[in-house]
C-alpha positions in Angstrom: 90.5 132.1 105.3 87.5 131.6 103.1 84.2 133.0 104.2 82.1 130.6 106.2 85.0 128.9 108.0 85.9 129.8 111.6 89.6 129.4 112.4 91.1 129.6 115.8 94.5 128.8 117.4 94.4 126.0 119.9 97.2 126.9 122.3 95.9 124.5 125.0 96.9 121.5 122.9 100.2 122.9 121.7 103.3 121.4 123.4 105.7 123.7 125.1 108.7 121.4 124.5 108.3 121.2 120.7 107.9 123.6 117.9 104.2 123.2 117.2 101.2 125.4 116.3 97.7 124.1 116.1 94.8 125.7 114.2 91.2 124.5 114.3 89.2 125.1 111.1 85.5 124.5 111.7 83.6 122.8 108.9 80.0 121.5 108.6 81.0 117.9 108.8 84.5 117.9 110.4 86.6 120.2 112.5 90.1 120.1 111.0 93.0 120.5 113.3 96.0 121.7 111.4 99.3 120.9 113.1 102.3 123.0 111.9 105.4 121.3 113.2 109.2 121.5 113.0 111.7 118.9 114.3 115.3 120.1 114.1 117.8 117.7 112.6 119.5 117.5 116.0 116.3 117.2 117.9 115.0 114.1 119.7 111.7 112.3 118.8 109.5 113.5 121.7 107.6 115.4 119.1 105.6 112.2 118.3 104.6 111.6 121.9 103.5 115.2 122.2 101.5 114.8 119.0 99.7 111.7 120.2 98.8 113.4 123.5 97.5 116.5 121.7 95.5 114.3 119.3 94.0 112.4 122.2 93.0 115.6 124.0 91.3 116.9 120.8 89.5 113.6 120.2 88.2 113.5 123.7 86.5 116.9 123.4 85.6 117.0 119.6 83.9 114.1 118.0 84.1 115.8 114.6 87.9 116.2 114.7 90.2 115.4 111.8 93.9 116.0 111.6 96.3 117.5 109.1 100.1 117.6 109.7 102.2 120.1 107.8 105.8 119.8 108.9 109.5 119.5 108.5 110.3 116.5 110.6 113.8 116.0 109.2 113.3 112.3 108.8 114.9 111.0 105.6 114.3 107.7 103.9 116.0 106.6 100.7 112.6 105.8 99.1 111.0 109.2 100.1 111.2 112.2 97.8 114.7 111.6 96.6 116.5 111.3 99.9 120.1 110.1 99.5 120.0 108.0 102.7 117.8 106.7 105.5 118.4 108.1 109.0 117.4 107.0 112.4 114.7 109.7 112.8 112.6 108.1 110.1 111.7 105.1 112.3 110.0 107.3 114.9 108.2 109.1 112.1 107.0 105.8 110.6 105.9 104.5 114.0 103.9 107.7 114.6 102.3 107.5 111.1 101.3 103.9 111.8 99.8 104.6 115.2 98.0 107.7 114.1 96.8 106.0 110.8 98.3 108.8 108.7 98.3 108.9 104.9 100.9 110.7 102.9 99.4 113.0 100.4 102.4 114.5 98.7 104.2 111.9 96.6 106.7 114.1 94.8 107.9 117.6 95.7 110.6 120.0 94.7 112.2 120.4 98.2 109.0 121.2 100.0 108.5 118.1 102.0 105.5 115.8 102.5 102.0 116.3 104.0 100.4 113.6 106.1 96.9 113.5 107.5 
């Protein structure tokens, strides 16, 4: 990590039922919470409920919080990044993105997925 930034793992907001790791990167104007996530193709959508709870906990204690999600959510839509079909998991992902006011940063990749914040 670059000099001048403090990074710490936030185990207390990580969910035990989902594959998730949360890092806090302290900045002068914002504290960025980096959520590294994985949802297996056969997994259910509880990941999104866990994310909303974690975000709520962080926001209650840190007014400078901002969120970045780096993940493989295994949600495929025919209009996203060249997916062949749209699957049911995409609707839970879209609902989460709407509720959490996410913006997708990566518009085109070579098999690396998308980044939302």
